[in-house]
C-alpha positions as a printed NumPy array, in Angstrom:
array([[151.455, 143.283,  42.479],
       [153.069, 142.946,  45.887],
       [153.519, 146.245,  47.748],
       [157.07 , 147.001,  48.977],
       [157.622, 146.609,  52.696],
       [157.97 , 149.767,  54.727],
       [161.439, 150.625,  55.947],
       [161.999, 150.18 ,  59.669],
       [164.398, 152.551,  61.419],
       [165.807, 152.753,  64.912],
       [166.097, 156.488,  65.558],
       [168.229, 157.598,  68.512],
       [167.787, 161.264,  69.327],
       [167.935, 163.13 ,  72.615],
       [165.913, 165.95 ,  70.999],
       [162.314, 165.14 ,  70.161],
       [158.981, 166.822,  70.786],
       [157.662, 168.049,  73.166],
       [161.219, 169.341,  73.79 ],
       [161.427, 172.794,  72.219],
       [163.737, 173.544,  69.323],
       [164.084, 173.17 ,  65.586],
       [165.915, 169.832,  65.734],
       [163.226, 168.265,  67.918],
       [160.55 , 169.461,  65.498],
       [162.529, 168.185,  62.498],
       [162.782, 164.592,  63.722],
       [159.194, 164.441,  64.913],
       [157.76 , 165.824,  61.669],
       [159.868, 163.71 ,  59.308],
       [159.74 , 160.288,  60.947],
       [155.994, 160.387,  61.539],
       [155.735, 160.793,  57.752],
       [158.204, 158.021,  56.969],
       [156.255, 155.239,  58.661],
       [154.395, 153.877,  61.657],
       [155.305, 151.551,  64.502],
       [158.054, 149.945,  62.435],
       [160.012, 153.105,  63.282],
       [161.237, 153.15 ,  66.878],
       [162.302, 156.45 ,  68.452],
       [164.599, 156.28 ,  71.484],
       [164.631, 159.679,  73.142],
       [164.736, 161.571,  76.429],
       [161.936, 161.507,  79.   ],
       [160.686, 165.088,  79.405],
       [157.664, 166.782,  80.995],
       [154.559, 166.36 ,  78.857],
       [155.907, 163.419,  76.852],
       [153.08 , 161.002,  77.75 ],
       [150.427, 163.241,  76.21 ],
       [152.574, 163.819,  73.133],
       [153.385, 160.132,  72.61 ],
       [149.854, 158.796,  73.185],
       [148.746, 159.089,  69.564],
       [152.142, 159.266,  67.863],
       [152.36 , 157.05 ,  64.761],
       [155.885, 155.883,  65.637],
       [156.85 , 153.691,  68.603],
       [158.382, 156.223,  71.021],
       [160.574, 154.884,  73.847],
       [161.564, 157.339,  76.59 ],
       [164.717, 157.089,  78.677],
       [165.635, 159.244,  81.673],
       [168.733, 161.146,  80.562],
       [170.697, 163.365,  82.903],
       [174.302, 164.036,  83.695],
       [175.706, 162.745,  87.005],
       [178.303, 165.041,  88.53 ],
       [180.394, 162.331,  90.19 ],
       [180.732, 160.268,  86.996],
       [183.644, 160.836,  84.63 ],
       [182.525, 161.817,  82.115],
       [179.312, 163.233,  83.594],
       [177.378, 162.074,  80.526],
       [178.456, 158.408,  80.883],
       [175.087, 157.437,  82.325],
       [173.305, 158.971,  79.331],
       [175.399, 156.93 ,  76.926],
       [174.824, 153.682,  78.817],
       [171.054, 154.181,  79.071],
       [170.726, 155.064,  75.392],
       [172.891, 152.116,  74.405],
       [171.059, 149.568,  76.587],
       [167.604, 150.612,  75.381],
       [168.617, 150.876,  71.735],
       [170.45 , 147.559,  71.658],
       [167.522, 145.771,  73.305],
       [165.158, 147.109,  70.644],
       [167.57 , 146.258,  67.824],
       [167.854, 142.658,  69.04 ],
       [164.057, 142.274,  69.21 ],
       [163.187, 144.009,  65.921],
       [165.032, 143.848,  62.624],
       [165.568, 147.463,  61.584],
       [166.824, 148.431,  58.148],
       [169.103, 151.134,  59.555],
       [170.024, 152.993,  62.733],
       [169.688, 156.796,  62.618],
       [171.32 , 159.178,  65.103],
       [170.124, 162.732,  65.765],
       [173.669, 164.019,  66.363],
       [177.205, 162.689,  66.442],
       [177.331, 162.86 ,  70.253],
       [175.951, 161.272,  72.286],
       [173.54 , 159.583,  69.9  ],
       [175.956, 158.87 ,  67.064],
       [178.458, 156.96 ,  69.169],
       [175.63 , 154.861,  70.614],
       [174.13 , 154.28 ,  67.159],
       [177.517, 153.237,  65.752],
       [177.913, 150.619,  68.472],
       [174.389, 149.25 ,  68.049],
       [174.629, 149.229,  64.261],
       [177.929, 147.393,  64.187],
       [176.731, 144.783,  66.717],
       [173.574, 144.098,  64.703],
       [175.01 , 144.445,  61.197],
       [172.949, 147.493,  60.241],
       [174.01 , 150.68 ,  58.435],
       [174.156, 153.866,  60.504],
       [173.097, 157.398,  59.529],
       [174.18 , 160.439,  61.582],
       [172.71 , 163.935,  61.321],
       [175.033, 166.97 ,  61.457],
       [173.621, 170.429,  62.197],
       [176.678, 172.666,  61.879],
       [176.918, 174.325,  65.295],
       [178.352, 171.253,  67.015],
       [181.001, 170.819,  64.327],
       [182.506, 174.26 ,  64.836],
       [181.777, 174.882,  68.506],
       [183.31 , 171.92 ,  70.306],
       [186.977, 172.877,  70.086],
       [189.6  , 170.253,  69.231],
       [189.834, 168.197,  72.419],
       [188.796, 164.614,  73.133],
       [185.115, 165.337,  72.504],
       [185.91 , 166.718,  69.063],
       [188.105, 163.716,  68.219],
       [185.345, 161.265,  69.213],
       [182.849, 163.243,  67.129],
       [185.172, 163.053,  64.106],
       [185.546, 159.29 ,  64.596],
       [181.771, 158.814,  64.588],
       [181.193, 160.976,  61.525],
       [184.015, 159.369,  59.541],
       [182.732, 155.851,  60.277],
       [179.022, 156.456,  59.659],
       [177.621, 154.973,  56.452],
       [175.839, 158.24 ,  55.673],
       [175.953, 161.701,  57.229],
       [173.028, 164.084,  56.747],
       [174.177, 167.713,  56.474],
       [171.525, 170.384,  57.071],
       [173.139, 172.91 ,  54.685],
       [175.877, 173.363,  52.104],
       [177.966, 175.039,  54.816],
       [177.682, 171.977,  57.071],
       [178.62 , 169.75 ,  54.136],
       [181.828, 171.721,  53.578],
       [182.711, 171.598,  57.281],
       [182.19 , 167.824,  57.293],
       [184.406, 167.4  ,  54.243],
       [187.087, 169.465,  55.956],
       [186.896, 167.101,  58.931],
       [187.692, 164.151,  56.707],
       [184.183, 162.825,  56.04 ],
       [183.983, 161.393,  52.517],
       [181.786, 163.549,  50.283],
       [180.308, 160.372,  48.771],
       [178.726, 159.621,  52.156],
       [177.343, 163.142,  52.816],
       [173.692, 163.797,  51.972],
       [172.366, 167.376,  52.141],
       [168.819, 167.553,  53.497],
       [167.601, 170.963,  54.653],
       [165.099, 171.061,  57.512],
       [161.543, 172.186,  56.844],
       [158.628, 174.177,  58.193],
       [154.99 , 173.49 ,  59.061],
       [153.268, 175.452,  56.303],
       [149.851, 174.884,  57.865],
       [150.886, 176.473,  61.155],
       [153.176, 179.16 ,  59.733],
       [151.136, 181.023,  57.142],
       [150.147, 184.568,  56.247],
       [146.808, 186.115,  57.101],
       [146.799, 185.414,  60.838],
       [145.413, 188.145,  63.158],
       [148.117, 190.149,  64.91 ],
       [146.937, 193.646,  65.804],
       [146.453, 192.664,  69.463],
       [150.138, 191.692,  69.625],
       [151.294, 195.048,  68.287],
       [148.906, 196.849,  70.617],
       [150.158, 194.77 ,  73.529],
       [153.675, 196.204,  73.24 ],
       [152.396, 199.716,  72.66 ],
       [153.236, 200.124,  68.966],
       [151.806, 203.325,  67.487],
       [149.82 , 202.994,  64.287],
       [152.195, 203.084,  61.351],
       [155.261, 202.009,  63.365],
       [157.563, 199.467,  61.678],
       [158.307, 196.293,  63.626],
       [161.529, 194.307,  63.278],
       [161.415, 190.759,  64.7  ],
       [163.995, 188.181,  65.757],
       [163.36 , 184.692,  67.147],
       [166.036, 182.62 ,  68.84 ],
       [167.969, 181.867,  71.967],
       [169.403, 185.019,  73.542],
       [173.057, 184.29 ,  72.836],
       [175.773, 186.578,  71.505],
       [176.224, 184.863,  68.141],
       [172.625, 185.661,  67.108],
       [173.504, 189.345,  66.631],
       [170.584, 190.853,  68.554],
       [172.883, 193.51 ,  70.003],
       [173.922, 194.637,  66.52 ],
       [170.299, 195.262,  65.543],
       [169.632, 197.179,  68.773],
       [172.599, 199.454,  68.08 ],
       [171.166, 200.179,  64.599],
       [167.925, 201.598,  65.999],
       [169.131, 205.126,  66.951],
       [170.338, 205.864,  63.41 ],
       [167.188, 204.421,  61.866],
       [164.981, 206.492,  64.142],
       [167.077, 209.604,  63.493],
       [166.462, 209.036,  59.778],
       [162.729, 209.274,  60.403],
       [161.777, 205.603,  60.768],
       [159.441, 204.885,  63.702],
       [160.975, 201.457,  64.184],
       [160.621, 199.008,  67.076],
       [162.43 , 195.705,  67.66 ],
       [160.839, 192.615,  69.251],
       [162.802, 189.509,  70.224],
       [161.159, 186.148,  70.993],
       [163.359, 183.846,  73.06 ],
       [165.106, 183.263,  76.363],
       [168.765, 182.863,  77.25 ],
       [171.82 , 184.072,  79.051],
       [172.043, 187.418,  77.228],
       [168.768, 188.983,  78.415],
       [170.38 , 191.367,  80.927],
       [173.135, 192.181,  78.427],
       [170.617, 193.108,  75.719],
       [168.692, 195.259,  78.176],
       [171.898, 197.127,  78.958],
       [172.703, 197.583,  75.247],
       [169.238, 199.049,  74.654],
       [169.574, 201.326,  77.666],
       [173.017, 202.564,  76.603],
       [171.716, 203.234,  73.086],
       [168.734, 205.151,  74.458],
       [166.189, 202.869,  72.772],
       [164.979, 200.775,  75.708],
       [161.378, 201.854,  75.065],
       [161.625, 200.578,  71.512],
       [163.148, 197.137,  72.285],
       [160.73 , 194.443,  73.438],
       [162.198, 191.255,  74.941],
       [159.195, 188.93 ,  74.787],
       [160.722, 185.773,  76.288],
       [158.733, 182.618,  75.571],
       [155.498, 183.163,  73.679],
       [152.551, 180.791,  73.387],
       [152.841, 178.229,  70.601],
       [149.832, 179.67 ,  68.786],
       [151.224, 183.199,  69.093],
       [154.58 , 182.556,  67.399],
       [153.169, 182.454,  63.837],
       [151.153, 185.585,  64.679],
       [154.331, 187.429,  65.724],
       [155.84 , 186.634,  62.324],
       [152.683, 188.056,  60.74 ],
       [152.894, 191.127,  62.992],
       [156.377, 192.169,  61.875],
       [157.412, 194.144,  58.816],
       [160.823, 192.49 ,  58.515],
       [162.511, 189.466,  60.104],
       [166.173, 189.59 ,  61.167],
       [168.784, 187.258,  62.571],
       [172.156, 188.803,  61.768],
       [174.122, 185.847,  63.069],
       [177.898, 185.898,  63.337],
       [180.732, 183.531,  64.166],
       [182.064, 183.763,  67.732],
       [184.986, 181.432,  68.515],
       [183.687, 178.89 ,  66.012],
       [180.117, 179.007,  67.339],
       [177.874, 179.781,  64.377],
       [174.469, 179.151,  62.793],
       [174.211, 175.856,  60.928],
       [171.064, 176.696,  58.952],
       [168.375, 178.819,  60.65 ],
       [164.917, 177.249,  60.757],
       [163.422, 180.57 ,  61.892],
       [164.081, 182.034,  58.451],
       [161.793, 179.4  ,  56.939],
       [159.109, 180.117,  59.529],
       [159.23 , 183.814,  58.672],
       [159.212, 183.068,  54.941],
       [156.205, 180.749,  55.239],
       [154.382, 183.659,  56.891],
       [155.21 , 185.878,  53.913],
       [158.137, 187.837,  55.376],
       [161.523, 188.724,  53.922],
       [164.601, 188.274,  56.125],
       [167.956, 189.835,  56.801],
       [170.489, 187.161,  57.795],
       [174.115, 187.276,  58.781],
       [176.793, 185.951,  56.466],
       [178.286, 183.452,  58.904],
       [177.516, 179.738,  58.869],
       [174.847, 178.056,  56.795],
       [172.193, 180.769,  56.568],
       [172.817, 181.046,  52.832],
       [170.812, 177.833,  52.419],
       [167.865, 179.364,  54.291],
       [168.015, 182.927,  52.891],
       [168.893, 183.416,  49.235],
       [170.657, 186.772,  49.05 ],
       [168.718, 189.155,  46.832],
       [165.981, 186.574,  46.221],
       [164.245, 185.828,  49.545],
       [166.1  , 188.364,  51.679],
       [169.46 , 190.016,  52.257],
       [172.601, 188.68 ,  53.908],
       [174.757, 191.237,  55.743],
       [177.848, 190.846,  57.894],
       [176.593, 190.506,  61.467],
       [179.812, 192.103,  62.737],
       [179.289, 195.196,  60.557],
       [176.734, 197.466,  62.211],
       [176.745, 199.927,  59.309],
       [176.03 , 197.157,  56.778],
       [173.146, 195.817,  58.863],
       [171.667, 199.304,  59.344],
       [171.914, 199.978,  55.604],
       [170.161, 196.694,  54.763],
       [167.324, 197.503,  57.17 ],
       [167.001, 201.073,  55.888],
       [166.951, 199.969,  52.258],
       [164.122, 197.486,  52.787],
       [162.08 , 199.814,  54.984],
       [162.305, 202.534,  52.328],
       [161.845, 200.347,  49.259],
       [158.417, 198.786,  49.661],
       [158.496, 197.215,  46.197],
       [161.723, 195.324,  46.929],
       [160.505, 194.285,  50.385],
       [157.263, 192.928,  48.905],
       [159.103, 191.089,  46.119],
       [161.524, 189.416,  48.523],
       [158.669, 188.462,  50.852],
       [156.626, 186.976,  48.008],
       [159.581, 184.943,  46.71 ],
       [160.449, 183.793,  50.234],
       [156.92 , 182.481,  50.787],
       [156.816, 180.725,  47.424],
       [160.115, 178.983,  48.146],
       [159.147, 177.99 ,  51.686],
       [155.81 , 176.541,  50.666],
       [157.147, 174.859,  47.53 ],
       [160.396, 173.357,  48.816],
       [160.352, 173.24 ,  52.601],
       [157.005, 171.836,  53.702],
       [157.553, 168.779,  55.902],
       [155.972, 166.479,  53.314],
       [158.623, 167.57 ,  50.81 ],
       [161.421, 167.093,  53.357],
       [160.143, 163.595,  54.191],
       [160.105, 162.674,  50.507],
       [163.708, 163.87 ,  50.107],
       [164.713, 161.922,  53.226],
       [163.096, 158.719,  51.986],
       [164.757, 159.089,  48.582],
       [168.189, 159.851,  50.031],
       [168.285, 157.276,  52.814]])
């Protein structure tokens, strides 16, 4: 019996490992599972890429991408470089489809290449870009790309609904949630040195958040909950892994609340230490909120925490409901409601049986549904 030929894809994505971030991880993990050199990845040249690409199963092609201030638009050079490289590959190799990591810039490039070579085009949508880009020319171009793609991959039910509201046909939307490395993120990793390193007393409860230090993540809301929690007798500390523009702001919030000694801004942590920080915490939080349309599309960090055996408290904005099942793997609370967030934290800290049950169910779901092998299988079936 003749074996079916492997599918060849041209994948255009600015975000790809070793660039940090959930989207970069997603594309690297999935496409290496979908095939070998018949899959060509066109992506940005970044520090450390040669070592990463040396033994990669896919054919990775790097392009220098940067904005040029005197060009209008400044990103024109990025578009032209992506288009030239992608079209050259598409003319040399017969791909079954062209996949784009986002609507812009990759989707517009992919649409042009696909139409010139008679291939279908698939565009990924992550949620944040759909609600955070206003309604100017950039938004209109993004809508054009999404409406003309043959398939659009939505990372959550929330993103699917936003796409439908933008005029994308539901028949062309495929929901594929991102995944998590269940070998790297797992329970049972040593962590006491991490807790000791930030001076946690024995028996103290540690809350953890991971993400870019931006206002919509809700870190400030959690900080403002600490005084009441401590007044109620909880020796609680809060650690945040991540960098961003809000570091000084969060320091000022902690200082004004009188809890600066109990808030630990960890910045970047070593790759091997991130799963250990999840293990070190008692409860994971990211009480995200919507700020001027900027919101969370899914929340990969919730899966990382779950795979390490931790329950989560998520905000109610955006697509976090696909990552955290309210009352099953965690709790969702309004990130704009400090009292609601404080009550959710208090309830889980005081009810060990509920906290353990949520954590156990979160881990079972993460390991059963969101391992990268499972995500790759769903991607192959859908696309």
